[in-house]
PLY file of the C-alpha trace (Angstrom):
ply
format ascii 1.0
element vertex 114
property float x
property float y
property float z
element edge 113
property int vertex1
property int vertex2
end_header
0.00 0.00 0.00
1.34 3.43 -0.95
0.45 5.31 2.25
2.19 8.53 1.17
0.03 8.81 -1.96
-3.08 7.83 -0.02
-2.36 10.54 2.55
-1.73 13.16 -0.12
-5.00 12.32 -1.86
-6.93 12.48 1.44
-5.37 15.87 2.24
-6.16 17.18 -1.24
-9.80 16.08 -1.06
-10.17 17.46 2.48
-8.83 20.83 1.36
-11.19 20.90 -1.63
-14.01 20.70 0.91
-12.37 23.38 3.10
-12.44 20.99 6.05
-9.87 20.93 8.83
-8.15 17.82 10.13
-9.94 18.47 13.40
-13.37 18.42 11.73
-12.63 15.19 9.82
-11.32 13.59 13.01
-14.43 14.63 14.91
-16.74 13.20 12.23
-15.10 9.76 12.26
-14.21 9.60 15.94
-10.41 9.67 15.83
-7.80 12.20 16.93
-6.72 15.05 14.70
-3.11 13.92 15.26
-4.03 10.56 13.72
-5.53 12.29 10.66
-2.32 14.31 10.32
-0.24 11.12 10.47
-2.45 9.48 7.83
-2.12 12.52 5.55
1.67 12.46 5.93
1.74 8.73 5.15
3.16 7.92 8.58
0.33 5.64 9.73
-1.73 2.88 8.21
-5.48 2.86 8.73
-8.22 0.32 9.08
-10.65 -0.45 6.31
-13.42 1.08 8.44
-11.49 4.34 8.79
-10.70 4.38 5.07
-14.38 3.90 4.23
-15.41 6.61 6.71
-12.91 9.02 5.15
-14.09 8.21 1.61
-17.72 8.81 2.62
-16.96 12.12 4.30
-14.81 13.29 1.39
-17.40 12.18 -1.16
-14.96 9.97 -3.07
-14.57 6.24 -3.63
-12.09 4.06 -1.79
-10.53 2.97 -5.08
-9.97 6.63 -5.95
-8.09 7.11 -2.67
-5.91 4.01 -3.11
-5.46 4.13 -6.89
-1.63 4.20 -6.72
-1.78 0.80 -5.00
-4.10 -0.77 -7.59
-3.04 -2.62 -10.71
-4.44 -0.54 -13.58
-7.19 -2.01 -15.75
-10.01 -0.57 -17.81
-12.40 -0.45 -14.85
-9.89 1.58 -12.82
-9.56 4.15 -15.59
-13.31 4.41 -16.05
-13.81 4.80 -12.30
-11.18 7.52 -12.18
-12.86 9.40 -15.03
-16.21 9.00 -13.25
-14.64 10.41 -10.07
-13.28 13.42 -11.96
-16.75 14.12 -13.37
-18.53 13.80 -10.03
-20.15 17.05 -8.90
-19.47 18.74 -12.25
-22.18 20.59 -14.10
-23.63 19.13 -17.32
-21.76 21.85 -19.25
-18.43 20.87 -17.63
-19.09 17.20 -18.35
-19.78 18.00 -22.00
-16.58 20.06 -22.18
-14.58 17.13 -20.77
-16.17 14.78 -23.32
-15.32 17.18 -26.13
-11.69 17.38 -25.01
-11.42 13.58 -24.94
-12.96 13.31 -28.41
-10.50 15.85 -29.84
-7.58 14.13 -28.13
-8.49 10.69 -29.52
-9.11 12.11 -32.98
-5.58 13.52 -32.86
-4.17 10.19 -31.62
-5.96 8.36 -34.43
-4.56 10.82 -37.00
-1.02 10.23 -35.73
-1.53 6.45 -35.95
-2.66 6.73 -39.56
0.41 8.77 -40.46
2.73 6.27 -38.73
1.26 3.31 -40.59
0 1
1 2
2 3
3 4
4 5
5 6
6 7
7 8
8 9
9 10
10 11
11 12
12 13
13 14
14 15
15 16
16 17
17 18
18 19
19 20
20 21
21 22
22 23
23 24
24 25
25 26
26 27
27 28
28 29
29 30
30 31
31 32
32 33
33 34
34 35
35 36
36 37
37 38
38 39
39 40
40 41
41 42
42 43
43 44
44 45
45 46
46 47
47 48
48 49
49 50
50 51
51 52
52 53
53 54
54 55
55 56
56 57
57 58
58 59
59 60
60 61
61 62
62 63
63 64
64 65
65 66
66 67
67 68
68 69
69 70
70 71
71 72
72 73
73 74
74 75
75 76
76 77
77 78
78 79
79 80
80 81
81 82
82 83
83 84
84 85
85 86
86 87
87 88
88 89
89 90
90 91
91 92
92 93
93 94
94 95
95 96
96 97
97 98
98 99
99 100
100 101
101 102
102 103
103 104
104 105
105 106
106 107
107 108
108 109
109 110
110 111
111 112
112 113
């Protein structure tokens, strides 16, 4: 398990919500020092604590531990889904348009290389 990456992702998501370590700790019933240690990658955590954190942060567990997962198509799709969560329909359409343009460009390069 890559605890440093997990901690960084937890800190990033907590800050996006403008929540303090103290508030997160209070909500899941642990000390704020423990949350700080988790965010710095100094401590491991139980599955229950990981699930509680994911629920409070509004993210999935696999999003939090993605550096420790072996990549496959489902992981990529879940990550894209996570990036689109809480976005407006206009933002989602913009993201889709960017992906379409990117793949059109990739396909054009492939044709030239063949």
